[in-house]
TIGU-522571 format. One line per field, with one value per residue (C-alpha): x, z, y; residue number from 1. Coordinates in steps of 0.02 Angstrom, whole numbers. Layout:
REM TIGU-522571
x <- (X / ...)
z <- (Z / ...)
y <- (Y / ...)
seq <- (NUM / ...)
This chain:
REM TIGU-522571
x <- (91 / 169 / 347 / 447 / 472 / 647 / 654 / 796 / 869 / 1004 / 1105 / 1029 / 1034 / 1177 / 1217 / 1172 / 1308 / 1283 / 1248 / 1267 / 1130 / 941 / 833 / 974 / 945 / 1080 / 984 / 995 / 858 / 829 / 788 / 600 / 487 / 309 / 188 / 214 / 293 / 422 / 404 / 278 / 127 / 16 / 65 / -24 / 72 / 40 / 104 / 104 / 11 / -156 / -239 / -161 / -139 / -16 / -147 / -308 / -275 / -256 / -100 / -42 / -32 / 13 / 103 / -66 / -116 / 36 / 3 / -161 / -81 / -25 / -177 / -293 / -211 / -221 / -307 / -351 / -262 / -124 / 49 / 159 / 153 / 262 / 270 / 339 / 487 / 492 / 426 / 485 / 592 / 699 / 612 / 586 / 433 / 533 / 664 / 804 / 982 / 1044 / 898 / 787 / 606 / 463 / 467 / 652 / 682 / 514 / 473 / 315 / 194 / 83 / -26 / -109 / -112 / 68 / 93 / -11 / 81 / 257 / 183 / 136 / 291 / 392 / 296 / 306 / 487 / 517 / 411 / 517 / 397 / 495 / 363 / 496 / 530 / 353 / 284 / 418 / 401 / 203 / 218 / 319 / 207 / 70 / 156 / 170 / 318 / 376 / 472 / 503 / 486 / 575 / 595 / 761 / 732 / 695 / 651 / 728 / 646 / 651 / 674 / 566 / 430 / 425 / 486 / 314 / 259 / 399 / 412 / 588 / 750 / 895 / 999 / 888 / 872 / 1064 / 1111 / 1022 / 1180 / 1114 / 952 / 930 / 878 / 783 / 787 / 773 / 746 / 583 / 525 / 548 / 367 / 309 / 373 / 261 / 232 / 374 / 501 / 524 / 679 / 697 / 725 / 892 / 1021 / 1074 / 1233 / 1295 / 1388 / 1318 / 1146 / 1176 / 1249 / 1104 / 980 / 1107 / 1122 / 935 / 919 / 1081 / 993 / 824 / 920 / 1046 / 961 / 790 / 731 / 638 / 616 / 702 / 678 / 584 / 686 / 531 / 607 / 443 / 382 / 200 / 207 / 259 / 421 / 547 / 742 / 839 / 937 / 918 / 846 / 1021 / 1106 / 999 / 1146 / 1269 / 1140 / 1104 / 1274 / 1285 / 1122 / 1162 / 1318 / 1216 / 1096 / 1244 / 1305 / 1136 / 1125 / 1288 / 1217 / 1079 / 1189 / 1277 / 1125 / 1059 / 1202 / 1205 / 1011 / 979 / 828 / 810 / 848 / 754 / 793 / 624 / 623 / 467 / 486 / 360 / 263 / 325 / 477 / 665 / 643 / 523 / 644 / 777 / 687 / 725 / 901 / 837 / 960 / 837 / 913 / 1088 / 995 / 908 / 1039 / 1177 / 1058 / 1051 / 860 / 745 / 588 / 519 / 352 / 285 / 160 / 82 / 202 / 67 / 22 / 52 / -24 / 39 / -64 / -57 / -79 / -153 / -148 / -244 / -315 / -345 / -234 / -299 / -200 / -16 / 108 / 193 / 271 / 450 / 473 / 412 / 521 / 669 / 647 / 620 / 741 / 805 / 781 / 702 / 515 / 389 / 240 / 109 / 69 / -118 / -156 / -333 / -390 / -554 / -596 / -784 / -931 / -996 / -829 / -657 / -576 / -607 / -731 / -696 / -743 / -626 / -483 / -515 / -505 / -339 / -266 / -321 / -246 / -76 / -76 / -132 / 25 / 136 / 169 / 221 / 115 / -3 / -35 / -98 / 13 / -75 / -36 / -183 / -322 / -481 / -625 / -756 / -650 / -533 / -545 / -587 / -762 / -823 / -802 / -619 / -589 / -697 / -596 / -438 / -454 / -465 / -303 / -165 / -266 / -277 / -391 / -519 / -505 / -550 / -731 / -739 / -848 / -759 / -775 / -642 / -629 / -548 / -433 / -500 / -453 / -525 / -652 / -525 / -387 / -333 / -422 / -250 / -128 / 51 / 167 / 350 / 311 / 227 / 49 / 18 / -155 / -321 / -367 / -558 / -634 / -619 / -721 / -822 / -849 / -1001 / -962 / -790 / -776 / -681 / -583 / -551 / -449 / -477 / -403 / -494 / -425 / -578 / -597 / -787 / -810 / -746 / -866 / -1006 / -989 / -1000 / -1160 / -1063 / -1079 / -1233 / -1208 / -1092 / -1129 / -1036 / -1074 / -1039 / -1071 / -1082 / -1094 / -1197 / -1317 / -1502 / -1551 / -1738 / -1706 / -1610 / -1438 / -1392 / -1251 / -1187 / -1073 / -985 / -865 / -720 / -812 / -970 / -1109 / -1203 / -1384 / -1527 / -1621 / -1484 / -1462 / -1546 / -1536 / -1513 / -1545 / -1425 / -1480 / -1484 / -1496 / -1480 / -1388 / -1311 / -1347 / -1268 / -1312 / -1221 / -1124 / -1089 / -1264 / -1294 / -1341 / -1267 / -1287 / -1294 / -1280 / -1313 / -1207 / -1257 / -1123 / -1074 / -1039 / -943 / -770 / -617 / -482 / -343 / -359 / -533 / -581 / -743 / -792 / -913 / -974 / -1091 / -1199 / -1305 / -1299 / -1452 / -1397 / -1471 / -1349 / -1179 / -1097 / -967 / -1012 / -886 / -856 / -837 / -821 / -823 / -842 / -856 / -949 / -952 / -1043 / -1030 / -1137 / -1066 / -1144 / -1271 / -1452 / -1387 / -1434 / -1377 / -1554 / -1691 / -1830 / -1875 / -2000)
z <- (751 / 664 / 661 / 811 / 856 / 887 / 962 / 932 / 1094 / 1129 / 1284 / 1392 / 1375 / 1279 / 1305 / 1163 / 1093 / 1020 / 842 / 787 / 656 / 635 / 757 / 865 / 1051 / 1181 / 1333 / 1376 / 1343 / 1366 / 1209 / 1181 / 1183 / 1134 / 1202 / 1233 / 1057 / 1064 / 872 / 746 / 707 / 617 / 490 / 401 / 253 / 230 / 74 / 173 / 41 / -25 / 140 / 250 / 266 / 129 / -3 / 90 / 211 / 151 / 201 / 333 / 428 / 616 / 687 / 744 / 562 / 540 / 696 / 637 / 537 / 699 / 799 / 681 / 731 / 913 / 981 / 805 / 806 / 703 / 788 / 659 / 539 / 381 / 317 / 146 / 143 / -26 / -212 / -348 / -429 / -282 / -197 / -7 / 108 / 262 / 313 / 239 / 249 / 114 / -13 / -99 / -18 / -121 / -217 / -181 / -375 / -428 / -474 / -587 / -543 / -670 / -545 / -400 / -282 / -293 / -267 / -108 / -48 / -82 / 17 / 163 / 171 / 158 / 278 / 410 / 394 / 392 / 560 / 638 / 611 / 528 / 482 / 500 / 688 / 735 / 673 / 759 / 924 / 915 / 872 / 1013 / 1133 / 1078 / 1087 / 896 / 794 / 667 / 512 / 370 / 188 / 49 / -128 / -186 / -371 / -433 / -597 / -698 / -824 / -926 / -827 / -943 / -943 / -766 / -659 / -641 / -539 / -410 / -398 / -470 / -400 / -475 / -458 / -586 / -698 / -705 / -728 / -879 / -904 / -752 / -831 / -896 / -1058 / -1185 / -1146 / -1298 / -1202 / -1247 / -1058 / -1047 / -1122 / -964 / -840 / -749 / -770 / -674 / -738 / -904 / -995 / -874 / -719 / -642 / -648 / -473 / -556 / -548 / -391 / -379 / -385 / -239 / -142 / -174 / -110 / 28 / 107 / 130 / 218 / 331 / 378 / 428 / 533 / 616 / 625 / 682 / 817 / 704 / 731 / 566 / 385 / 245 / 82 / -37 / -173 / -289 / -357 / -307 / -279 / -440 / -456 / -578 / -604 / -560 / -717 / -891 / -885 / -964 / -821 / -677 / -636 / -597 / -486 / -367 / -269 / -298 / -209 / -73 / -29 / -27 / 93 / 204 / 211 / 263 / 393 / 464 / 475 / 573 / 683 / 728 / 750 / 864 / 981 / 985 / 1004 / 1117 / 999 / 882 / 699 / 592 / 411 / 327 / 126 / 21 / -92 / -216 / -150 / -227 / -238 / -257 / -447 / -435 / -323 / -447 / -590 / -522 / -444 / -265 / -160 / -28 / 40 / 68 / 152 / 265 / 314 / 337 / 450 / 340 / 361 / 509 / 403 / 237 / 187 / 56 / -67 / -229 / -373 / -502 / -493 / -661 / -728 / -903 / -1042 / -1151 / -1012 / -836 / -702 / -538 / -421 / -247 / -205 / -45 / -43 / -74 / -101 / 66 / 96 / 12 / 121 / 284 / 253 / 216 / 385 / 488 / 628 / 593 / 670 / 509 / 517 / 380 / 360 / 228 / 137 / 80 / -76 / -51 / -233 / -278 / -412 / -438 / -471 / -305 / -200 / -261 / -94 / -24 / 111 / 293 / 260 / 129 / 221 / 372 / 250 / 180 / 362 / 418 / 261 / 302 / 484 / 435 / 324 / 477 / 454 / 599 / 553 / 423 / 350 / 228 / 96 / -28 / -41 / 62 / 127 / 129 / 75 / 130 / 115 / 237 / 376 / 427 / 476 / 600 / 469 / 443 / 634 / 646 / 512 / 579 / 765 / 715 / 608 / 739 / 821 / 730 / 857 / 844 / 655 / 675 / 689 / 600 / 448 / 289 / 104 / 8 / -182 / -323 / -391 / -513 / -607 / -570 / -698 / -792 / -799 / -966 / -1001 / -1063 / -940 / -976 / -813 / -781 / -649 / -699 / -669 / -562 / -571 / -661 / -639 / -681 / -782 / -880 / -1030 / -1015 / -1161 / -1159 / -1087 / -1035 / -831 / -773 / -624 / -501 / -345 / -183 / -13 / 156 / 325 / 428 / 521 / 482 / 547 / 720 / 729 / 657 / 787 / 912 / 807 / 782 / 595 / 528 / 344 / 215 / 33 / -128 / -252 / -440 / -558 / -733 / -873 / -1029 / -983 / -965 / -842 / -875 / -1054 / -1117 / -1036 / -902 / -777 / -657 / -511 / -394 / -251 / -215 / -329 / -254 / -360 / -289 / -314 / -374 / -228 / -122 / -275 / -284 / -446 / -441 / -606 / -650 / -813 / -815 / -629 / -588 / -416 / -352 / -511 / -619 / -714 / -647 / -764 / -840 / -878 / -826 / -662 / -482 / -441 / -243 / -160 / 27 / 66 / 203 / 322 / 217 / 85 / 162 / 109 / 187 / 268 / 153 / -39 / -116 / -307 / -374 / -552 / -669 / -813 / -946 / -978 / -1115 / -1207 / -1295 / -1479 / -1528 / -1402 / -1474 / -1336 / -1237 / -1069 / -932 / -764 / -689 / -496 / -374 / -185 / -27 / 105 / 275 / 429 / 616 / 755 / 929 / 1011 / 966 / 953 / 970 / 833 / 829 / 767 / 823 / 778 / 643 / 736)
y <- (-768 / -903 / -814 / -793 / -603 / -544 / -369 / -255 / -186 / -65 / -85 / 44 / 243 / 326 / 502 / 615 / 723 / 883 / 860 / 1050 / 1027 / 1066 / 973 / 896 / 880 / 890 / 798 / 625 / 504 / 326 / 224 / 250 / 96 / 64 / -73 / -258 / -289 / -134 / -126 / -47 / -153 / -47 / 83 / 224 / 313 / 493 / 586 / 751 / 851 / 783 / 757 / 888 / 1071 / 1097 / 1074 / 1097 / 1248 / 1421 / 1508 / 1558 / 1401 / 1368 / 1223 / 1147 / 1130 / 1016 / 906 / 858 / 728 / 649 / 697 / 602 / 446 / 453 / 300 / 254 / 77 / 150 / 154 / 216 / 366 / 348 / 523 / 575 / 691 / 742 / 726 / 621 / 764 / 778 / 927 / 901 / 954 / 999 / 1127 / 1023 / 1099 / 981 / 989 / 1115 / 1143 / 1159 / 1324 / 1362 / 1372 / 1443 / 1628 / 1588 / 1446 / 1343 / 1264 / 1333 / 1190 / 1175 / 1358 / 1346 / 1198 / 1294 / 1450 / 1356 / 1258 / 1402 / 1517 / 1370 / 1349 / 1544 / 1553 / 1417 / 1270 / 1129 / 1006 / 866 / 916 / 958 / 793 / 699 / 780 / 768 / 579 / 558 / 647 / 544 / 373 / 351 / 296 / 428 / 351 / 476 / 394 / 437 / 393 / 328 / 349 / 518 / 591 / 727 / 843 / 994 / 1161 / 1266 / 1139 / 1074 / 1231 / 1303 / 1155 / 1166 / 981 / 964 / 1017 / 1116 / 953 / 858 / 1006 / 1039 / 861 / 778 / 670 / 571 / 518 / 333 / 386 / 290 / 105 / -13 / -163 / -247 / -259 / -64 / -42 / -122 / 15 / 138 / 325 / 380 / 255 / 338 / 400 / 556 / 450 / 463 / 323 / 261 / 191 / 372 / 404 / 594 / 526 / 413 / 542 / 673 / 537 / 477 / 658 / 676 / 507 / 548 / 710 / 631 / 501 / 619 / 786 / 741 / 626 / 506 / 331 / 286 / 300 / 209 / 182 / 189 / 91 / 130 / 301 / 313 / 138 / 84 / -23 / -15 / -17 / 134 / 112 / 37 / -131 / -215 / -129 / -215 / -336 / -192 / -111 / -239 / -237 / -38 / -23 / -143 / -56 / 103 / 28 / -33 / 152 / 202 / 70 / 143 / 304 / 235 / 154 / 307 / 414 / 268 / 287 / 487 / 502 / 351 / 313 / 159 / 209 / 77 / 51 / -3 / -41 / -54 / -213 / -303 / -454 / -623 / -724 / -691 / -700 / -537 / -446 / -463 / -393 / -209 / -265 / -292 / -407 / -428 / -588 / -496 / -349 / -473 / -596 / -443 / -356 / -201 / -178 / -186 / -230 / -261 / -179 / -295 / -226 / -263 / -259 / -237 / -47 / 31 / 200 / 265 / 337 / 179 / 43 / 61 / -88 / -53 / -173 / -212 / -360 / -433 / -591 / -546 / -672 / -645 / -813 / -778 / -626 / -717 / -873 / -757 / -666 / -813 / -835 / -668 / -495 / -418 / -403 / -411 / -297 / -306 / -150 / -134 / -49 / -19 / 49 / -41 / 70 / 16 / 127 / 155 / 137 / 201 / 124 / -45 / -66 / -100 / -297 / -295 / -219 / -336 / -480 / -421 / -399 / -565 / -658 / -566 / -618 / -787 / -792 / -750 / -554 / -450 / -294 / -217 / -50 / 66 / 105 / 221 / 403 / 441 / 329 / 417 / 305 / 440 / 598 / 693 / 714 / 544 / 478 / 364 / 216 / 245 / 236 / 80 / -1 / 54 / -9 / -198 / -200 / -238 / -381 / -545 / -615 / -483 / -496 / -678 / -646 / -472 / -480 / -497 / -492 / -580 / -547 / -629 / -511 / -392 / -241 / -71 / -8 / 110 / -30 / -98 / -270 / -342 / -243 / -264 / -285 / -279 / -417 / -585 / -587 / -744 / -822 / -761 / -576 / -526 / -478 / -650 / -720 / -868 / -993 / -1107 / -1276 / -1232 / -1209 / -1042 / -1090 / -941 / -971 / -857 / -872 / -866 / -843 / -885 / -1052 / -1060 / -1233 / -1184 / -1028 / -1126 / -1255 / -1109 / -1026 / -877 / -882 / -765 / -801 / -844 / -782 / -812 / -674 / -688 / -560 / -608 / -482 / -500 / -635 / -636 / -774 / -728 / -781 / -942 / -918 / -1046 / -1034 / -1168 / -1130 / -1239 / -1220 / -1338 / -1459 / -1455 / -1379 / -1245 / -1285 / -1152 / -1167 / -1067 / -945 / -782 / -696 / -511 / -411 / -262 / -224 / -32 / -22 / 167 / 202 / 356 / 464 / 335 / 168 / 10 / -92 / -193 / -259 / -441 / -531 / -556 / -736 / -745 / -908 / -905 / -1055 / -1191 / -1257 / -1401 / -1280 / -1161 / -1106 / -1196 / -1096 / -1074 / -1097 / -1111 / -1130 / -1062 / -1147 / -1050 / -1133 / -1067 / -1216 / -1127 / -977 / -888 / -905 / -731 / -639 / -607 / -511 / -604 / -670 / -615 / -656 / -478 / -495 / -626 / -596 / -708 / -620 / -675 / -608 / -654 / -639 / -577 / -732 / -865 / -817 / -639 / -517 / -332 / -272 / -387 / -288 / -171 / -53)
seq <- (1 / 2 / 3 / 4 / 5 / 6 / 7 / 8 / 9 / 10 / 11 / 12 / 13 / 14 / 15 / 16 / 17 / 18 / 19 / 20 / 21 / 22 / 23 / 24 / 25 / 26 / 27 / 28 / 29 / 30 / 31 / 32 / 33 / 34 / 35 / 36 / 37 / 38 / 39 / 40 / 41 / 42 / 43 / 44 / 45 / 46 / 47 / 48 / 49 / 50 / 51 / 52 / 53 / 54 / 55 / 56 / 57 / 58 / 59 / 60 / 61 / 62 / 63 / 64 / 65 / 66 / 67 / 68 / 69 / 70 / 71 / 72 / 73 / 74 / 75 / 76 / 77 / 78 / 79 / 80 / 81 / 82 / 83 / 84 / 85 / 86 / 87 / 88 / 89 / 90 / 91 / 92 / 93 / 94 / 95 / 96 / 97 / 98 / 99 / 100 / 101 / 102 / 103 / 104 / 105 / 106 / 107 / 108 / 109 / 110 / 111 / 112 / 113 / 114 / 115 / 116 / 117 / 118 / 119 / 120 / 121 / 122 / 123 / 124 / 125 / 126 / 127 / 128 / 129 / 130 / 131 / 132 / 133 / 134 / 135 / 136 / 137 / 138 / 139 / 140 / 141 / 142 / 143 / 144 / 145 / 146 / 147 / 148 / 149 / 150 / 151 / 152 / 153 / 154 / 155 / 156 / 157 / 158 / 159 / 160 / 161 / 162 / 163 / 164 / 165 / 166 / 167 / 168 / 169 / 170 / 171 / 172 / 173 / 174 / 175 / 176 / 177 / 178 / 179 / 180 / 181 / 182 / 183 / 184 / 185 / 186 / 187 / 188 / 189 / 190 / 191 / 192 / 193 / 194 / 195 / 196 / 197 / 198 / 199 / 200 / 201 / 202 / 203 / 204 / 205 / 206 / 207 / 208 / 209 / 210 / 211 / 212 / 213 / 214 / 215 / 216 / 217 / 218 / 219 / 220 / 221 / 222 / 223 / 224 / 225 / 226 / 227 / 228 / 229 / 230 / 231 / 232 / 233 / 234 / 235 / 236 / 237 / 238 / 239 / 240 / 241 / 242 / 243 / 244 / 245 / 246 / 247 / 248 / 249 / 250 / 251 / 252 / 253 / 254 / 255 / 256 / 257 / 258 / 259 / 260 / 261 / 262 / 263 / 264 / 265 / 266 / 267 / 268 / 269 / 270 / 271 / 272 / 273 / 274 / 275 / 276 / 277 / 278 / 279 / 280 / 281 / 282 / 283 / 284 / 285 / 286 / 287 / 288 / 289 / 290 / 291 / 292 / 293 / 294 / 295 / 296 / 297 / 298 / 299 / 300 / 301 / 302 / 303 / 304 / 305 / 306 / 307 / 308 / 309 / 310 / 311 / 312 / 313 / 314 / 315 / 316 / 317 / 318 / 319 / 320 / 321 / 322 / 323 / 324 / 325 / 326 / 327 / 328 / 329 / 330 / 331 / 332 / 333 / 334 / 335 / 336 / 337 / 338 / 339 / 340 / 341 / 342 / 343 / 344 / 345 / 346 / 347 / 348 / 349 / 350 / 351 / 352 / 353 / 354 / 355 / 356 / 357 / 358 / 359 / 360 / 361 / 362 / 363 / 364 / 365 / 366 / 367 / 368 / 369 / 370 / 371 / 372 / 373 / 374 / 375 / 376 / 377 / 378 / 379 / 380 / 381 / 382 / 383 / 384 / 385 / 386 / 387 / 388 / 389 / 390 / 391 / 392 / 393 / 394 / 395 / 396 / 397 / 398 / 399 / 400 / 401 / 402 / 403 / 404 / 405 / 406 / 407 / 408 / 409 / 410 / 411 / 412 / 413 / 414 / 415 / 416 / 417 / 418 / 419 / 420 / 421 / 422 / 423 / 424 / 425 / 426 / 427 / 428 / 429 / 430 / 431 / 432 / 433 / 434 / 435 / 436 / 437 / 438 / 439 / 440 / 441 / 442 / 443 / 444 / 445 / 446 / 447 / 448 / 449 / 450 / 451 / 452 / 453 / 454 / 455 / 456 / 457 / 458 / 459 / 460 / 461 / 462 / 463 / 464 / 465 / 466 / 467 / 468 / 469 / 470 / 471 / 472 / 473 / 474 / 475 / 476 / 477 / 478 / 479 / 480 / 481 / 482 / 483 / 484 / 485 / 486 / 487 / 488 / 489 / 490 / 491 / 492 / 493 / 494 / 495 / 496 / 497 / 498 / 499 / 500 / 501 / 502 / 503 / 504 / 505 / 506 / 507 / 508 / 509 / 510 / 511 / 512 / 513 / 514 / 515 / 516 / 517 / 518 / 519 / 520 / 521 / 522 / 523 / 524 / 525 / 526 / 527 / 528 / 529 / 530 / 531 / 532 / 533 / 534 / 535 / 536 / 537 / 538 / 539 / 540 / 541 / 542 / 543 / 544 / 545 / 546 / 547 / 548 / 549 / 550 / 551 / 552 / 553 / 554 / 555 / 556 / 557 / 558 / 559 / 560 / 561 / 562 / 563 / 564 / 565 / 566 / 567 / 568 / 569 / 570 / 571 / 572 / 573 / 574 / 575 / 576 / 577 / 578 / 579 / 580 / 581 / 582 / 583 / 584 / 585)
């Protein structure tokens, strides 16, 4: 690790007082510690619904149906469970004494899955199986940190229209005066699907208090290891007010976090357990943080937060404009620099959406590449931040466990196979996406014009010269998917890497014209140009530049030529001259 680790400690065991509330413990415990680092390293975010018993199991449920959310993590490499406490409309998913549970205010349902979730939750709580307590206890039994996560910004709605889904509380239905309303600011059109006029304005004290009560309950009434203040809604960022009100929001939000910090401190003393305050923020510089009104510098310097979970700022799903992409190379440097020489930690949150035809989520090699890049930048940990990470369905398969077990070990990742990709939109994103946050650098697909090189940067964490000297490198390939070309005709493409031309002698031309795979035609039509690199052409550790030039275009083809996808694929041997599968029969 490049950064020094500062460990938070408490001065010995503190007697636990009777809290007199749900989940309180009266026995005295020492502060619980895990592992050599004593702090979370690899986290998994579970929204508690999609890939769990609430949606997938028919009622009635038992407590064991809940604990599977923890049991699937045992010995997986994940040491921390971030578990969603509630939904975007203020409803919660546990036996709260301060907020409404899913279904508390619903008599007639419009959605069978939401009805099932409510039935399961209501039945569990009625039977004495509060999910928040059961999950906390199970995590502690299995040596896993348990940190409930809750959205700080909530969304209102129309009772008549929305009540049948059960996702919104009476608080949001009864208080439309707290909604942000129409925002005439020109940047408002770039906001994501939940950051519309119905979102609640955090400038209102009543809104802040409603959210505060839930986090206070999670810290004080349950033996959690802290809370995550999720400043997104479904991993989309936006201001909790009108855009022109953002300067007012910053100090108000900071004071609210100070109050949360004080609650965490008191709960720490009463329970004898560390109570961490994590926050989810966008990758990038302080100017990016200020767009939604986040005073991150103050939060860190005043020791209000224990960790920054840094994720891509670019997710947006709206009917008119969609922006989704797998962002392996997050701009983590500003957060790392800010946290250096402080007790605040930095965790990279990976959004593994790939959105291609044959794979919807990133492959193990892509995930390992993202983790290696994050550790190379100097983060303290890495985690999976999507609502649910299920590359091959749920429950997880052997492949998921194979992926997870390496994520906390930079030295193991050093020689893990990897696929690094130039940032690319998923297949269903708009070709000209509009983002609240400035898009930095090229994002594929991009048009290429005859005679004009297209420069595409990508970053590699591997020290290939070292591993090549030990004969550990099995292969390094650059793969360029160019759409709307016909290499068999008159089109001619040249590719260079870091200023050195890649010769045709190391190139394989793979035809993708109407290839039919897994019951679908693979698109876009064109060619994969795959270069099997020799050692002198290997990419360097750090930033590399691939240049693609359309040297000659077939004059009878009018379709525009695009670079659709670029990947650098690295494979390793366990030892020189050692091949995993040396014979075919």
